[in-house]
C-alpha positions as YAML, in Angstrom:
chain: A
units: angstrom
residues:
- id: 1
  name: MET
  ca: [-21.71, 23.63, 7.97]
- id: 2
  name: ALA
  ca: [-19.63, 22.55, 11.21]
- id: 3
  name: ASP
  ca: [-21.07, 19.00, 10.74]
- id: 4
  name: LYS
  ca: [-20.04, 19.01, 7.34]
- id: 5
  name: ARG
  ca: [-16.72, 20.11, 8.22]
- id: 6
  name: LEU
  ca: [-16.28, 17.26, 10.67]
- id: 7
  name: ASP
  ca: [-17.32, 15.04, 7.99]
- id: 8
  name: GLU
  ca: [-14.86, 16.06, 5.51]
- id: 9
  name: MET
  ca: [-12.09, 15.71, 8.40]
- id: 10
  name: ALA
  ca: [-12.89, 12.11, 9.26]
- id: 11
  name: GLU
  ca: [-12.94, 11.06, 5.53]
- id: 12
  name: ASP
  ca: [-9.47, 13.07, 5.22]
- id: 13
  name: ALA
  ca: [-8.28, 11.19, 8.63]
- id: 14
  name: THR
  ca: [-9.40, 7.94, 6.95]
- id: 15
  name: ALA
  ca: [-8.63, 7.92, 3.67]
- id: 16
  name: GLU
  ca: [-4.71, 9.30, 5.56]
- id: 17
  name: TRP
  ca: [-4.97, 6.18, 7.58]
- id: 18
  name: LEU
  ca: [-5.62, 3.56, 5.06]
- id: 19
  name: CYS
  ca: [-2.44, 4.54, 2.36]
- id: 20
  name: ARG
  ca: [-0.25, 4.64, 5.56]
- id: 21
  name: SER
  ca: [-1.43, 1.75, 6.77]
- id: 22
  name: SER
  ca: [-1.73, 0.05, 3.16]
- id: 23
  name: ILE
  ca: [2.08, 0.95, 2.65]
- id: 24
  name: THR
  ca: [2.83, -0.50, 6.56]
- id: 25
  name: TYR
  ca: [1.18, -3.56, 5.03]
- id: 26
  name: LEU
  ca: [3.25, -3.73, 2.04]
- id: 27
  name: GLU
  ca: [6.47, -3.40, 3.67]
- id: 28
  name: CYS
  ca: [6.04, -6.07, 6.16]
- id: 29
  name: ALA
  ca: [5.06, -8.28, 3.39]
- id: 30
  name: ILE
  ca: [8.55, -7.75, 1.26]
- id: 31
  name: SER
  ca: [10.17, -7.96, 4.66]
- id: 32
  name: LEU
  ca: [8.66, -11.51, 5.00]
- id: 33
  name: MET
  ca: [9.17, -12.44, 1.49]
- id: 34
  name: LEU
  ca: [13.14, -11.35, 2.08]
- id: 35
  name: THR
  ca: [13.05, -13.95, 4.94]
- id: 36
  name: HIS
  ca: [12.95, -16.67, 2.90]
- id: 37
  name: MET
  ca: [14.02, -15.56, -0.70]
- id: 38
  name: THR
  ca: [16.56, -13.91, -2.01]
- id: 39
  name: LYS
  ca: [16.12, -10.41, -3.16]
- id: 40
  name: GLU
  ca: [16.59, -11.02, -6.46]
- id: 41
  name: ALA
  ca: [13.23, -13.22, -6.70]
- id: 42
  name: VAL
  ca: [12.24, -10.58, -4.44]
- id: 43
  name: LEU
  ca: [12.41, -8.20, -6.91]
- id: 44
  name: GLU
  ca: [11.33, -10.54, -9.79]
- id: 45
  name: VAL
  ca: [8.04, -10.66, -7.80]
- id: 46
  name: MET
  ca: [8.01, -6.74, -8.07]
- id: 47
  name: ARG
  ca: [8.85, -5.75, -11.35]
- id: 48
  name: ALA
  ca: [6.02, -8.36, -12.16]
- id: 49
  name: GLU
  ca: [3.30, -7.31, -9.92]
- id: 50
  name: THR
  ca: [4.26, -3.48, -10.91]
- id: 51
  name: LYS
  ca: [3.37, -4.41, -14.54]
- id: 52
  name: MET
  ca: [-0.17, -6.26, -14.02]
- id: 53
  name: LEU
  ca: [-0.70, -3.02, -11.93]
- id: 54
  name: GLU
  ca: [0.62, -0.78, -14.87]
- id: 55
  name: GLU
  ca: [-1.96, -2.95, -17.48]
- id: 56
  name: LEU
  ca: [-4.77, -2.46, -15.23]
- id: 57
  name: ASP
  ca: [-7.46, 0.16, -16.74]
...
């Protein structure tokens, strides 16, 4: 029983780390885009990506 709980805790911690890491990666990508693109161009890309994501099934 303790092993099962430990496994669940490890899975939860891994999922949380992956989520935080993914958000950090996205923030870094946006920052990189802003170093050589206008804010308006970045927004246009992000809107297009958002639309594509919303259309995913």
